[in-house]
C-alpha positions in Angstrom: 0.0 0.0 0.0 2.9 2.3 0.9 4.4 1.7 -2.6 1.1 2.5 -4.3 0.9 5.8 -2.5 4.5 6.7 -3.4 3.8 5.8 -7.0 0.7 8.1 -7.2 2.7 10.8 -5.4 5.5 10.6 -8.0 3.0 10.7 -10.9 1.2 13.7 -9.4 4.5 15.5 -8.8 5.7 14.9 -12.4 2.4 15.9 -13.9 2.5 19.4 -12.3 6.3 20.1 -12.4 6.8 19.1 -16.1 4.0 21.5 -17.3 5.3 24.3 -15.2 8.7 24.3 -17.0 7.2 24.4 -20.6 9.1 26.9 -22.7 6.6 28.7 -24.9 7.5 31.9 -26.7 5.0 34.1 -28.5 5.9 36.6 -31.1 2.9 38.6 -32.0 1.9 41.6 -34.1 4.1 40.5 -36.9 4.6 42.8 -39.9 5.7 41.8 -43.4 7.8 43.3 -46.1 9.2 46.9 -45.9 8.0 47.3 -42.4 10.8 45.0 -41.1 13.3 47.7 -42.1 11.6 50.3 -40.0 10.1 47.8 -37.4 6.6 49.1 -37.9 3.6 47.5 -36.1 1.4 44.9 -37.8 -1.0 46.3 -40.3 -4.3 46.2 -38.4 -6.2 46.9 -41.7 -5.0 43.5 -42.9 -4.5 41.3 -39.8 -6.5 40.8 -36.7 -3.7 38.4 -35.6 -0.3 37.5 -37.1 1.8 35.5 -34.7 4.3 32.7 -34.1 4.0 30.5 -31.0 7.2 28.6 -30.3 6.9 25.5 -28.1 10.5 24.4 -27.3 9.5 21.3 -25.3 7.2 20.0 -28.1 9.7 21.1 -30.8 6.9 22.9 -32.7 6.4 26.4 -34.1 2.8 27.4 -35.0 2.1 30.4 -37.2 -1.4 31.8 -37.1 -2.8 34.5 -39.3 -6.3 35.9 -38.9 -7.3 38.4 -41.6 -9.7 41.3 -41.1 -13.1 41.1 -42.7 -12.4 44.3 -44.8 -9.2 42.8 -46.1 -10.9 39.6 -47.1 -13.7 41.5 -48.9 -11.1 43.7 -50.7 -9.1 40.6 -51.8 -12.2 38.8 -53.0 -13.5 41.8 -54.9 -10.2 42.4 -56.6 -9.8 38.8 -57.6 -13.4 38.7 -58.9 -12.8 41.8 -61.1 -9.5 40.5 -62.5 -10.5 36.8 -63.0 -14.3 36.8 -63.2 -14.6 34.2 -60.4 -14.6 34.1 -56.6 -11.4 33.6 -54.6 -12.9 33.1 -51.2 -9.8 33.7 -49.0 -9.8 31.9 -45.7 -10.2 34.1 -42.6 -7.8 32.0 -40.5 -4.6 30.3 -41.7 -2.5 28.2 -39.5 0.9 26.4 -40.2 2.9 24.1 -38.1 6.7 23.6 -38.3 9.1 21.1 -36.7 12.0 22.7 -34.8 15.3 21.5 -36.2 17.5 23.8 -34.1 17.0 26.1 -31.1 19.1 28.0 -28.6 18.6 31.1 -26.5 18.9 33.3 -29.6 17.7 31.4 -32.6 15.0 28.9 -33.8 15.0 27.1 -37.1 11.9 25.1 -38.1 10.6 23.4 -41.3 7.6 21.9 -42.8 7.2 19.9 -46.0 4.4 20.8 -48.4 3.9 17.4 -50.1 1.4 18.4 -52.8 3.5 21.2 -54.0 6.8 19.3 -53.5 8.1 22.2 -51.4 9.8 22.9 -48.1 8.9 25.9 -45.9 11.6 27.0 -43.4 11.4 29.7 -40.8 14.5 31.1 -39.1 13.6 33.1 -36.0 16.0 35.6 -34.4 14.6 35.8 -30.8 16.8 38.8 -29.8 15.6 41.0 -32.7 12.2 39.4 -33.0 12.7 38.9 -36.8 11.7 35.9 -39.0 13.1 34.9 -42.3 10.5 32.7 -44.0 11.8 30.7 -47.1 9.8 28.6 -49.5 11.8 26.2 -51.6 10.1 24.4 -54.5 11.4 21.6 -56.7 10.1 20.7 -60.1 11.3 19.1 -63.3 12.9 22.4 -64.3 15.0 22.6 -61.1 14.7 24.2 -57.7 13.8 27.7 -56.7 13.3 29.6 -53.5 11.6 32.8 -52.2 12.2 34.5 -48.9 9.9 36.8 -46.9 11.0 38.8 -43.8 8.9 39.7 -40.8 9.3 41.7 -37.7 7.2 40.9 -34.6 6.3 43.3 -31.8 6.8 40.5 -29.3 4.7 39.6 -26.3 5.5 42.7 -24.2 8.1 43.4 -21.6 11.7 44.4 -22.1 14.2 42.4 -24.2 15.8 41.1 -21.0 12.5 39.9 -19.7 11.8 38.3 -23.1 15.2 36.4 -23.1 14.7 35.3 -19.5 11.4 33.7 -20.6 13.2 31.9 -23.3 16.0 30.5 -21.2 13.7 29.8 -18.3 14.9 32.2 -15.7 
């Protein structure tokens, strides 16, 4: 009986202590394109949410984009005028990447896009809160790649607080 109580105590202890040490980093209010050079805020006319959630323990990065209704309407109207058919852009887009490398300053994660024979890689600089997103495609004609840069406003607090969250202090 004493061993059973010890076993349940150990399970209870591990359940609550493992979860309390989860390393989750959120980079939010991400902007794209020229705004990375001036580190402008996310375009609130385009996005309701544009963020990366990095879960070091699970070795996953999730990118979530939620477009504004006015942006979706404008995109659909423009597409309809140019192509004479509906586009119907999704309001919410979510992508998941596997972390290949991480330390206190950088995270590199990838995902394969099977149907398109492509690989999407994100390289995240946690100090500067910048992301380089590269799409590599392979076809019969060879390989090509395209990179996009983003700046994220972060999850608040100073840079020191942000780094301490990352390294668990």
